[in-house]
N, C-alpha and C positions, 0 to 999 in steps of 0.2 A: 504494500500500500504506500509505496514511496510517491511523494508528489500529490497525493490526495489529501484534501482538508477534511478533517472530521467535524462533526457537528459541534463538538466541544471547542475546537479551535476557532470556528466561525463565531460561536456565541461569545467567546472571550473578547472578540474585537468589535462587537456591535456598539455603535456610537449613538444610534437613534432608535427609539422604540415607540411605535404607535400602539398605545395601550388598548386593551379589549373593550373599554368603555368609550374610546375616542372615535369620533366621526370627522374625517377630513374631506372637505370639498375644495379641490385645487391640486396643483402639481406639487410634487416633492422632489427636491434635488439634494443629493448628499455626496460627500467625498469618501465616506467610510460606510461600513455595513449598516443596513437598516432592517429592522424586524417589524412586521405588520401583524398585530394581533386584533386590531379593530377594523374599521371600515374606511376605505379611501376611494373617493370618486375623483379621478384625475390620473395623470401619468406619474410614475415613480421611476426616477433615474438615479443611480448611484454608481460611483466608480468602484465600490467594494461589492460585497455580497448582499443579496436581497433574500430575506426569508419571510414567507407568508405562512404564518402558523395555522393550525387547524381552525381556529376561530376567525382568522383574517379573511377579509374580502376586498378585492381591488377591482374596480371598474375603470379600466384605462390601460394604456400601454406601459410595460415595465422594461427596464434595461439595467443590467448589472454585470459584474465580472463573473459571478456564479449565482445561480438562483435555485432556491428550494421552495416548492409550492406544496403546502400542506392544507391550505384553505382553498378559496375559489378565486380565479382570475378570469375576468371577461375582457379580453383585449390581447394585443400582440405582445410577444415576449422576445427580447433580444439579449443574448448572453454571449460574452466573449470566451467563456469557459464551459463549465459543466452546468447542466440544467437537470434537476430532479423533480419529478412529480411523485410524491409519496402516496401511500394507499388512501389517505383521506383527501388528497388533492383533486382539484377539478380545474381544467384549463379549457376555456372556450375561446379559441383564437389561434393564430399562427405562431409557430415557434421558429426562431432563427438562432442556432447555437452551434457550438463546437462539438459537444457530446451530450447525449440525452439518455436519461434513465427514467422509465415509467414503471412504477411498482404495480403489483397486482391490485385490482379493485380501484385504481386511479382512473380518472376520466380525462380524456384528451380528445377534443373535437376541433380539427383544423388541419393545417398543413405544416410539415416540418422541413426546414432546410438546414442541412448540416454541412459544414465546411471546415476542414482541418487547417486550412491556410489562414483563416481569420474571417470574421464576420464583416468587417468594414469593406473589404474588397468586393464581396458579393452584393452588398447593399448598393454600391455605385454602379455595378454592371447589370443589375436586375431589370431596370426599366428598358434599357436598350435591347436586351435579349427578348423581353416580352413583346416589344413591337415587331422585331424581326420574326419571331416565331409566329405571331398572328398573321403577318403578311405572307409567310411561307404557307401557313395552313389555308389561308384564303385562296392562294394560287393553286394549291393542291386540290382544293374542293372544285375550283373551276375546271381543272384538268380532268378530274374524276367524273364530273357531270357529263362531259362529252364522251368519255370512254367507258362508262358504266354500262354493262350489258342489260341492266333492267330499264335503262332510259332509251334503249334502241327498239322501240316497238313499231 
């Protein structure tokens, strides 16, 4: 287990905690690890780790160096390192990460993009590839419509 951070190591470095009785409406930005036990409506961005505990709820996009989801997340997730959705976790949205662990009984509805070279490089290239792919698909449909045996009646 060299190089992997344990939950104890992450918990020891947490600088901000959104308590279980707190409700935050707005974006959160932090330089160090953040733990969400309450409710957040808005984006959460940290340069450190992000932990959403079993009682935590986030409606918005999240970004962090490593992310652990034990509660619910409705929004897109971007992680430069490891992302883990534990058995009590629920993610409704797209995940962009370097590595992903989804425990048994966890819920994940969305798409996942994994890239070992780094997340920032794929984020810049994605729109261009999407446009090219759509154009290629449209031209293939046009070609197939003329050559399809079912259309030659």
